[in-house]
C-alpha positions as CSV (number, residue, x, y, z in Angstrom):
1,M,53.9,83.3,99.9
2,L,57.7,83.5,98.8
3,Y,59.8,85.0,101.3
4,S,63.8,85.7,101.0
5,R,65.2,84.4,104.0
6,I,68.4,84.9,105.6
7,V,69.8,80.5,105.8
8,G,73.9,81.9,106.7
9,T,75.8,84.7,107.7
10,G,79.5,85.3,107.6
11,A,81.8,87.9,109.1
12,Y,85.5,88.7,108.5
13,L,87.8,91.2,110.3
14,P,91.8,91.7,109.9
15,E,93.8,90.6,112.1
16,R,95.0,93.7,112.8
17,V,94.0,96.2,115.7
18,L,93.6,99.5,116.0
19,T,93.6,101.3,119.5
20,N,92.8,104.6,120.6
21,G,95.9,104.6,122.6
22,D,97.6,103.6,119.2
23,L,96.5,106.8,117.7
24,E,97.5,108.8,120.5
25,Q,100.7,107.8,119.6
26,M,100.1,109.1,116.0
27,L,97.8,111.9,116.7
28,D,96.8,115.3,118.7
29,T,93.9,113.4,119.9
30,S,93.2,110.9,123.7
31,D,91.2,108.1,124.0
32,E,88.7,109.8,126.1
33,W,88.2,112.4,123.4
34,I,87.4,109.4,120.6
35,V,85.0,107.3,123.5
36,T,83.0,110.3,124.0
37,R,82.6,111.7,120.7
38,T,82.2,108.1,119.1
39,G,81.9,105.5,121.3
40,I,84.8,103.8,119.5
41,R,87.5,102.4,121.4
42,Q,89.2,100.0,118.2
43,R,89.3,99.3,115.1
44,H,90.4,96.1,112.8
45,I,93.0,97.4,109.8
46,A,93.8,95.6,106.7
47,G,97.5,94.1,106.1
48,E,98.9,95.6,103.1
49,E,98.9,92.3,101.1
50,E,94.6,92.0,102.3
51,Y,92.3,93.5,99.6
52,T,88.4,94.5,99.5
53,S,87.6,90.7,97.4
54,D,89.6,88.9,99.8
55,L,87.6,90.4,102.9
56,A,84.5,89.8,100.8
57,S,85.1,86.1,100.0
58,K,86.0,85.0,103.5
59,A,83.0,86.4,105.2
60,A,81.2,84.9,101.8
61,L,82.8,80.8,102.6
62,Q,81.9,81.8,106.3
63,A,77.9,82.4,105.7
64,L,77.9,79.8,102.4
65,D,79.5,77.0,105.4
66,M,76.6,78.2,107.9
67,A,73.5,77.5,105.3
68,G,75.0,74.1,103.8
69,L,75.7,75.4,100.8
70,T,78.6,75.6,98.4
71,A,79.1,78.5,95.6
72,G,78.4,76.5,93.2
73,D,74.8,76.5,94.6
74,I,74.8,80.4,94.2
75,D,72.5,82.8,91.6
76,L,73.9,86.1,92.2
77,I,76.7,87.8,93.9
78,L,76.5,91.4,95.3
79,V,78.9,93.1,97.2
80,A,77.9,96.8,98.9
81,T,81.2,98.7,98.0
82,V,82.6,101.8,98.0
83,T,86.2,100.8,99.0
84,G,86.5,98.1,95.6
85,D,89.8,96.1,94.5
86,F,89.5,99.1,91.6
87,S,87.7,101.2,90.1
88,W,86.3,98.5,87.6
89,P,85.7,95.6,87.1
90,A,83.6,95.1,90.1
91,T,84.8,93.4,93.3
92,A,81.6,91.4,92.8
93,C,83.7,89.8,89.6
94,L,86.7,88.6,91.9
95,V,84.5,87.7,94.6
96,Q,82.7,85.2,92.2
97,S,86.1,84.1,90.8
98,Q,88.0,83.6,94.8
99,I,85.2,81.4,96.1
100,G,84.8,79.7,92.7
101,A,80.4,80.3,91.7
102,D,81.1,79.9,88.4
103,K,77.1,79.7,87.9
104,A,76.6,83.2,90.0
105,F,76.6,86.5,88.0
106,A,77.7,89.5,90.1
107,F,78.0,93.1,90.6
108,D,78.9,95.8,92.6
109,L,76.2,98.5,94.8
110,S,77.6,102.1,95.3
111,A,75.6,103.4,98.3
112,A,77.7,103.9,100.9
113,C,76.9,102.7,104.4
114,S,73.4,102.0,103.1
115,G,74.9,99.5,100.7
116,F,74.1,96.3,102.4
117,V,70.3,97.4,103.2
118,Y,70.0,98.3,99.3
119,G,71.6,95.3,98.7
120,L,69.3,92.8,100.6
121,S,66.6,94.7,98.9
122,T,67.8,94.2,95.4
123,A,68.7,90.6,96.2
124,D,65.0,90.5,97.3
125,S,63.4,91.8,93.9
126,Y,65.5,88.9,92.1
127,I,64.3,86.7,94.0
128,R,60.7,87.3,93.9
129,S,60.9,87.7,90.4
130,G,62.1,84.2,90.1
131,K,66.0,85.3,88.6
132,A,67.7,84.1,91.4
133,K,66.9,81.1,93.8
134,R,69.8,82.2,96.2
135,V,71.8,85.7,96.6
136,L,74.7,86.2,98.5
137,V,74.9,89.7,99.5
138,I,78.4,91.1,101.1
139,G,79.1,94.4,102.8
140,A,83.2,95.0,102.4
141,E,84.8,98.0,103.2
142,I,88.9,99.0,103.3
143,F,88.3,102.8,104.7
144,S,91.8,102.8,105.8
145,R,93.1,103.2,102.2
146,I,90.5,106.7,101.9
147,V,91.0,108.0,105.1
148,D,93.7,111.0,106.0
149,W,95.5,109.6,108.4
150,Q,96.4,113.3,109.8
151,D,92.8,113.8,109.8
152,R,91.4,113.3,113.7
153,T,87.8,113.8,112.5
154,T,87.9,111.6,109.9
155,C,90.7,108.6,110.6
156,I,89.2,108.0,114.4
157,L,85.8,106.4,112.7
158,F,86.3,104.2,110.5
159,G,88.0,100.3,110.0
160,D,88.0,98.0,108.0
161,G,86.1,94.7,107.6
162,A,82.9,92.1,105.8
163,G,79.5,90.7,106.5
164,A,77.8,88.4,104.0
165,V,74.5,86.9,104.2
166,V,73.0,84.3,102.3
167,L,69.0,84.8,101.1
168,E,67.1,81.7,100.6
169,G,63.6,82.0,98.5
170,Q,61.4,80.0,100.6
171,E,57.7,79.8,100.8
172,G,56.8,80.4,103.9
173,D,55.9,83.5,106.6
174,R,59.8,84.2,107.3
175,G,62.4,86.1,105.9
176,I,62.7,89.7,104.5
177,L,58.8,91.5,104.6
178,S,59.7,94.7,103.6
179,T,62.4,97.1,102.0
180,H,62.2,101.0,102.1
181,L,65.1,103.0,100.2
182,H,65.6,106.3,99.8
183,T,68.1,109.2,98.3
184,D,68.6,112.9,98.9
185,G,70.9,114.0,96.0
186,S,71.2,117.8,96.8
187,Q,73.1,117.1,100.1
188,W,75.9,114.9,98.4
189,G,78.5,117.9,99.9
190,L,78.2,116.9,103.7
191,L,79.9,113.4,102.7
192,Y,82.1,112.4,100.5
193,Q,85.2,111.0,98.7
194,L,87.1,113.0,97.0
195,G,89.0,111.1,94.6
196,F,89.1,109.6,92.0
197,G,86.5,110.4,89.7
198,S,85.9,112.4,86.2
199,R,85.5,115.4,88.7
200,N,88.8,115.0,90.9
201,P,91.2,112.7,88.6
202,A,94.0,111.2,89.9
203,C,95.9,113.9,87.9
204,G,94.8,116.5,86.2
205,Q,95.4,118.3,83.1
206,D,97.5,120.2,85.0
207,G,99.5,118.0,86.2
208,K,97.9,118.6,89.9
209,K,97.8,115.3,91.7
210,Y,94.5,114.9,93.9
211,L,94.4,113.1,96.7
212,P,91.3,110.5,97.4
213,Y,90.1,111.2,101.4
214,I,87.0,111.1,102.9
215,Q,85.8,115.1,103.2
216,M,83.1,115.0,106.0
217,Q,81.0,117.7,107.7
218,G,80.1,115.6,110.6
219,N,77.6,117.7,112.8
220,E,75.6,118.5,109.6
221,V,75.9,114.7,108.6
222,F,74.9,113.8,112.2
223,K,71.5,116.1,112.2
224,V,70.3,113.9,109.0
225,A,71.1,111.0,110.1
226,V,69.2,110.7,113.0
227,R,66.2,112.0,111.2
228,A,66.3,109.8,108.7
229,L,67.1,106.7,110.6
230,C,64.1,107.4,112.5
231,D,61.9,108.1,109.4
232,A,63.3,104.7,107.6
233,A,62.9,103.1,110.9
234,E,59.1,104.0,111.6
235,E,58.4,103.4,107.6
236,A,59.2,99.9,108.3
237,L,57.5,99.3,111.0
238,S,54.0,101.3,109.9
239,A,54.0,99.8,106.6
240,N,54.1,96.3,108.1
241,K,51.5,97.4,110.9
242,V,54.7,96.6,113.5
243,S,55.0,98.0,117.1
244,V,58.7,99.0,118.7
245,D,57.5,96.5,121.6
246,Q,57.2,93.3,118.8
247,L,61.2,93.5,117.4
248,A,63.5,91.4,118.9
249,Y,66.3,93.5,117.9
250,F,67.1,96.9,115.8
251,V,70.0,96.5,113.9
252,P,71.6,100.3,112.5
253,H,74.3,100.9,110.7
254,Q,77.4,101.5,113.0
255,A,77.9,105.1,112.8
256,N,78.9,106.1,115.9
257,R,77.4,105.9,119.5
258,R,76.4,109.1,119.6
259,I,74.1,108.6,116.4
260,L,72.8,105.2,117.8
261,E,71.7,105.9,120.7
262,A,69.7,109.1,120.0
263,T,67.6,107.1,117.5
264,A,66.5,104.4,119.8
265,K,65.7,107.4,122.4
266,R,63.3,109.1,119.0
267,L,62.6,105.7,118.7
268,G,61.4,104.8,122.1
269,L,63.4,101.5,121.5
270,P,64.6,99.8,125.2
271,S,68.8,99.8,125.4
272,E,68.7,96.0,125.0
273,K,67.4,95.4,121.8
274,L,70.0,97.9,120.4
275,V,72.5,96.0,118.7
276,M,75.7,97.8,119.0
277,N,79.3,97.0,118.0
278,V,80.5,100.2,117.3
279,D,83.2,100.6,120.3
280,R,85.0,97.4,118.9
281,V,85.0,97.6,115.2
282,G,84.2,101.2,114.1
283,N,82.4,102.5,111.5
284,T,82.8,99.5,108.6
285,S,80.4,101.6,106.7
286,G,78.7,99.0,104.2
287,A,79.9,95.7,106.4
288,S,78.8,97.1,109.5
289,I,75.3,95.8,109.3
290,P,75.9,92.3,108.3
291,L,79.1,92.0,110.7
292,A,76.8,93.1,113.5
293,L,73.8,90.6,112.4
294,D,76.6,87.7,111.9
295,E,77.5,88.1,115.5
296,L,74.7,88.1,117.2
297,N,73.7,84.7,115.2
298,R,76.6,83.5,116.1
299,Q,75.9,84.0,120.3
300,G,72.8,82.1,119.5
301,S,70.6,85.7,120.5
302,L,68.4,84.9,117.2
303,K,64.7,82.5,117.7
304,E,63.2,82.1,114.4
305,G,59.9,84.0,114.4
306,D,62.4,86.8,115.6
307,L,61.5,90.1,114.0
308,L,64.7,92.5,113.1
309,L,64.6,96.2,111.5
310,L,67.9,96.7,110.0
311,D,68.5,100.3,109.1
312,A,71.1,102.7,107.7
313,F,72.6,105.9,106.6
314,G,75.4,107.0,104.2
315,G,76.5,109.0,101.9
316,G,74.4,110.3,98.5
317,F,72.1,110.9,101.0
318,A,71.2,107.5,100.7
319,W,69.2,105.8,103.6
320,G,66.7,102.6,104.1
321,S,65.8,100.4,106.4
322,A,64.4,96.4,105.9
323,L,62.3,94.3,108.1
324,L,62.4,90.8,108.6
325,R,61.2,87.9,110.7
326,W,64.2,85.5,111.5
């Protein structure tokens, strides 16, 4: 049977590190306040001359190197991002050019923090249908450009970075076993970016300028996120007749420590199976799962046959899960 198997992973984090101590100098906040509420101690911030396509390309080249492939071997490039270089063209088009993937077609996916899981599901469909053999799936974000650095409820959460995987269609029993995607557009107003779009243009007809900052009702998002993450995880386990005990690792979107620990507790997941690096990178939205996955892979923690459950929730609301056999 044909499966979409991850044959290479890659990641890139910008050089600049912004600690909670640095934020103490900028805002009315403290390291203790931030850590208690989020578990985050530091995050990476892109330089002025770094753009989302740059981060994505660096992660992609790492993944290709691990896979022993060149950019010319790739059929499709998917970039999951809500902070692309431009509204259009797609950041994936820029990545295609930067890495020299001349044979690949490319497009972006916009599903906020769930973007990478949506990307895996889309890539898996292309591979299973025979329309692509090798796909680069990249999650890349520069959230530091769309947060209000005077709003301590949001700016403390987010960081910049990119993660990538190379998926290849292979016969056997290893790879993506199933993906499960969901949306509830009725709750979009709890988490969104104010601009720029047709509702909030950069400059309205009255000449008023709009700011593009993230808007979030944190407490309400928390309640929905934990329930949705648990439901998506249980759906993947049930669909494959797998128990939590059989999982090698649970790799969720790195939103904040409280959400991750609450989700793991409700699932009955042992702490040693919960992959968490949010303390060191913050919430990197669509980049968070591939960043954590690459870290796990390069540590040598993954063994052939390991079951991994990926789980994400983000603005939209959009959420989903993917179960794969390494």
